[in-house]
N, C-alpha and C positions, 0 to 999 in steps of 0.2 A: 504493500500500500504506500509506504514511504517512498519507494523507488518510483512508483507511478506518479506520485505528487511532484517529485523532482523533475521527472521527464516532462510533465505537463507545464511546470514553471519554466523550464528551459525552452520548450516549444513556444510558450507565450512571449518570452523575451525575443526569440528569433522572429516571430511574426511581427512583433512591435518594431524591430529594426528594419525588417523588409518594408513595412508600411511607411517608415520614416524616409527610406531611400526612394520609394515610389512617389512620395508626395513632396519631396524636396523641390522647391521652385526652380524651374529652368531659367537659364540666363535669357535676357532679352536684348534685342538690338538697341533699345533706348538706354539700357544700363551701360552697355559697352560704349556707346556713343558719348555718354556723359563723362566717362573716364578720359577719353581722347580729347574731348572739348575742353576739359579742365586743364589738361597738360598744355594744349595749344594756347589757351588763354594766358597761363603763367609764363610760357615760353615767349610769347609776343611781348608781354610786359617786361620781361628780363632783357630781351634784345633792345627795347626802347631805352631802358635804363643804361645798358652798355654803351649805346651810341651817344648818350648825353653825358657820360662820365667826364668830369672836368680835368682830371689828371690821371697819371699812371697809378698812383696809390689808390685812388677811388676805384679805378678800373679793376685793380687786383682784388679789392674787397667785393666788388659786384660779381666778378668771375666766380667766386666761391659760392654765390647764391644761385647759381644756375639750377633750374629745375631738373631733377634727376629722372630721366625717362625710364630708368629701371624700376623706380617706385611705381609708376603707372603701368608699366609692362607687367609687373608682378600682380597687380590688381586685375589686369585684363586676363592674364593667363589663368588666374584662380577662377574668374568668372566664366571663362569659356571652356574650362577643362572638361566639363560633362557634355558640351554641346557642339564640338567641332564637326560633327556629322551634318550640321545644318548649313545650308548655302550662305546664309547671311553672315556667318562668322568669317568668311573668306577675306572680306575687306579688313577685318581686324587682324587676321593672320598676316596680311600684307604689311600692316602697320608694325606688327611685332618684328618681322624680318628687317624692316627699315630702322627700327628704333631700339630694340632690346639688345643693347650692347654692353659688353664687359671689356676687360683688358686682358690680352693674352700674356704669355710668359715673357715676351720681349717688350711688353708695354704698349703694343699696338691695339687699336680698336678691333674687337672681335665679337661677332654675334655669338650668343651662347649656343653651343652645339645641341644641347638637350632640347632647347626650345625649337630649333630648326628641325630636328628629327621628328619631334611630335607633330609639327605642322605638316611636314612632308608625308608622314604616315596618314594623317587625316585626308589629305588631298588624294593620295594614292588609293585609299580605301573607299572614298565617298564622292570625290569631286572631279574626276578626270573628264567626265562628260558634262559638267555643269556649265551653263551659259554665263556664270558669274566668276569663273576661275581665271579669266584673262588678267585682271588687275593683280592677282596673286602671282601669276607668271612673271609679270614685269618686276615685282618685288623680289623674285628669286635671284635676281642679279646680285643681291646683297648677301647671298649664302657665303659663309666664310668658315673654312675648316682650319684656319690658322691655329696652331697649338694643339689641335686635337689628334690623338692617336686612335684611329678607328679600332673597334673591337674586332677580334679575329673573325673573318668571314663577312664583315660589314663593308659597305662601299663608302669611300670618302664623300663628304657632303656635296661638294661641287659636282663630282661625277654622278652622284645619285640625282642631283638637281637637273643635270643635262639629260639624263635618261628619262626623267619625268616630263621634261619639256618636250622631248621627242614623242613621248607617248600621247601627250595632250595634243600636240601638233598633228599627229596622225589620226587620233581617234575621236577628238571632240567634234561634234556635228556642226558647231557654229564657226563659220569662216572668220568672224571677228576675233574669236578666241584663238583660232589657229594662227592668225597673224600676230597676235600679241605674244604667243609662245615662240614664234619664229624670231621676233625681235629680241626677246630675252635670250634666246639661244645664241643669236649673233653677238650680243654684248658679252655673254659669258665666254664665248669662244675667243674673244679678244684677250683674255687672260692667259691663253695657251701659247701666245707668241705671234710672230709675223710671217710664218711660213706661207708661201703662195697658196697652198691647198687650203689652209685655214682661212685666208683672206677670201678665196673664191667661195667657200661655204658661207662665210659671213655676209658677203654681198648677195648671195642667193637668198639667204634668209631675210635680209633687209628688203629685197624686192618683193618677197611673198608678204611681208608685213605691210608694205605700202599698198599692194594690190587688195589685200583682204581687210585691212583695218585702219586705213589712213586717218579717218576722222574720229577714231575712238579717243576719248579724253583720258589722259593720265595726269591727274592733278590739274595744273593750269596750262598744260600743253597737250598736243595730240601725238599719236603714234607717228604720224608723218613728220612732225617736228623732231622727235627723238631719232627717227630713221635718218633724217637729213644731217643731224649732228653726228651720228655714227659714221656716215659716209665721209663727212669732213674729217673726222678723226683718222679714218683709214687712209685717206688720201694725203693728209697734211700733218698728222700728229702721231703717227706710228713710229716705232723704232726704225731708224735709218732714214727718216725724212728730215729735211732741213726745217728747223723750228721757224714758224712764221715770225716775222720781225715784230717787235713791240716798240712803239714810239709814244712817250708820255712825259710826265714830270715826276720828280721825287717830292719828298715832304717839304723841301725848301723852294718848290716851284722851279727847280732847275731842270733843263732838258735831260731826258734819259732815254737811251735807245739800246735794245738788246744786241743788235748787230755791231755796236761799237766795241764789244768785248770779244770779238773773234781772236783766236790765239790763246784764249783762256778756257778752262773748264768752268762752266756756269751751272750752279745748282739753282734753278728757277723755282721759287716756292710761292704758291698761292695760299695766303693765310689771312686769318683775322684773330684778334685777341679773344673772341668768343668761340673759337673752334673747339670741338671736343678734345680734351687732353692738350690744350694749347700750351700750358706751362711746360710740359715735358717736351713737346715738339720744339719750342723755342730754346730750351736748354740744349737739346741735341744739335740744333743749328749753330748755337754759339760755340759748342765744342768743335764742330766741323770747321767753322771759320777760324778758330784759334789754332787748331792742329795743322791747318794748311796755309797759314798766314804767309809763309815764305815761298809758296809755290804759285804757279800761274792758275789760280783758282779764286772764284768769288761766289758768294751767295747773292742773289738778286731776288728781292721779294716783290710780290704783287699783293698789296694790302687793301682790304675793303673796309677798314675802320674809318671813322671820321678823320679828317686831317688833324684835328686837335689831339685825338687819341694817339695817332701815329707819331706825331711830333713829341708827345709826352713819353711814349715808349722808347723812342730813340734817345731823348734827352737823359733818361734814367738808365741808359745802357742795357735795358732789357732786350733791345734789338740793336745789333752791332753791324748791320749791313744796310746798304741802300735799298730803298723800296720805291716802286711805282705806287703812287697814290691813286687808288682805284675805288673810291667809295660808291660809285654807281655801277661797279662791276662790268664796265665796258670791255676791259681787257680780258677779264675772266670769262665773259660770254663769248668773246672771239676764240678763246682757247677751249671752249665747251667744258668748263670745269663744273663737275656735278657733285663732288665730294671735297670736303675741306678738313685739314690742309691737304694740298696736292703738290707733289714734287716732280720736277723733271730735271734730268741731268743732260746737259748739252755739251758736246765735245768741242775741241778747239776749232773745228770747221763749221760749227753751228748746227751739227747733226744731233738729233735726239737719240740718246743711248739708254735712257731709263725713263719710265713714267709710272708713278705710283705713290705710296705713302712716304712720309718723312721717316727716316730710320736708318738702321745699320746697312741695309742692302743698297740704298741710294748712296750712302757714304762710301761703300766698297766700290761701287761702279765709278764714282768720281776719283777715288784713290788709284784705281787701275788705269784710268785714262791719263793720270798724271805721271805714270811710270815711263821712263825712257823705253822706246820700242824694243831695244836690244835686251832689256831686262824682263820682258814679258815672256811667259811660258806659253808656247803655242798650244791651242786646244786641238786634240786629236779626235 
């Protein structure tokens, strides 16, 4: 009798727990939207405060108050965890790919692998044929496996993302989605190098994107706009191309021209004081400038801060190199800069040899270019 009573009590607890799980409220589009809108509101206010900072000291204080996207990403992931099978969550999955960032072992921005894998799992299982998956495809260009050691038998994130894009491109019944997947595939292929076969495939994908989804909006631009920029990058900003000349003024309103520095290795850095991890990037650049001070090398910045902020940063020696003043981002737009900070290493003949993040690899490319040709070990 006592045993039956215990069994009955245990069964009652189990039924109660099952009832709780079944009646737990599902996430809603409105709840998810509220999280994103709150972050966007705080971020806009922070940017305004940054631009109005009166001096470098005030700027440094304001930088530390930057709204943390990880805080909002955590809320969003917790909200969506049970509901990723629903189509409406795809736009928030795209937001997470673009904003849920951490720092890898080398200090570079790196999207969290566990978040990315969970989102890819949901798309593979539920959304390959969805008419709403196109925006997520574009966001997949932010997949980043930096610092991750894949588990035995698992595919690296970028490779898995490429396979998923191919699957969506082939199987999704909506031509507009196919076009967005093709565009994302072209952009991701750009990270594999400048081999002619890769370039040919990239151009083929861009053509498909324009034919099938030219007028699809991606934020404030269209697929056609992004495709046009990608073609410009392929033709003018790829490794081995001569860097387009830049003509402007520095913080003292003195003329400044990129082509005037032929004969030197130039690290061209597009940056602002409110970039993610700006303090670390500026520290790395100061070290590069100091370590190569006696060589035919210079850092040349393209800065989008207000002129007042830039002058203050230079006066306080936080920045030790000359900068094009580009508060309206005209130069940045010409160079199709989409992520900040962005670094290019240009050789003595003005040819692009590196394009990517500020860090050890960019510095290594510059150091190699500065070696006398007789000292270089030929690559077999």
